[in-house]
C-alpha positions in Angstrom: 99.7 109.3 99.5 98.8 108.7 95.8 102.4 109.1 94.9 103.4 106.6 97.5 100.9 104.1 96.0 102.4 104.7 92.5 105.9 104.2 93.9 105.0 100.9 95.6 103.3 99.6 92.5 106.3 100.6 90.4 108.7 99.0 92.8 106.9 95.7 93.0 106.2 95.4 89.2 102.9 93.8 90.1 99.8 95.6 88.9 97.7 94.7 91.9 99.9 93.4 94.8 98.7 92.1 98.1 99.7 94.7 100.7 100.1 94.5 104.5 100.4 98.0 106.1 102.0 97.8 109.6 101.1 101.0 111.4 98.1 101.8 109.2 96.9 104.5 111.6 94.0 106.6 110.2 94.7 105.4 106.7 96.4 108.5 105.3 98.7 106.3 103.2 96.3 103.3 102.9 93.3 105.1 101.5 94.5 105.4 97.9 95.2 101.6 97.9 91.7 100.9 99.3 90.1 103.4 96.8 91.8 101.6 93.9 90.5 98.2 95.1 94.0 96.9 95.9 94.2 93.8 98.2 95.1 95.8 101.3 95.2 94.8 105.0 95.9 97.4 107.7 97.4 96.7 111.1 97.8 99.2 113.9 98.2 99.0 117.7 95.6 101.8 118.2 92.0 100.6 117.8 90.9 104.2 117.8 93.0 105.1 114.8 91.7 102.1 112.9 88.2 103.2 113.7 89.0 106.6 112.1 90.4 104.8 109.1 87.3 102.7 108.7 85.1 105.8 109.0 87.0 107.6 106.2 86.4 105.1 103.4 83.2 103.9 101.8 84.2 100.2 102.0 86.7 99.6 104.8 89.4 97.1 104.1 90.3 94.3 106.6 91.8 96.1 109.6 93.3 94.5 112.7 94.5 95.8 116.0 97.8 94.2 116.6 101.4 94.9 117.6 103.4 95.0 114.3 106.6 93.9 116.2 105.0 90.6 117.1 
C-alpha cells in the first residue's frame, strides 16, 4: 500500500493531491494516504467494510456508502 501511494504521487506530480477512492473497502490501500494527511475520500458499496476502515485509523477520513458506478 505505501508503494501504491508513492506511485500515485509520482504519477500525478502533485505533492498532496485530492484523492477519491472508489471501492475503498477496509482501507488497505487508503490507510497510507490517510496516515500521511492526504486529502482522501473513500467510497464503497459496503457499509460494513467502511466501518472496518474507520475503525483501523486514528482519524477516519470522509467515507461514504455509494455505488461507484453511479
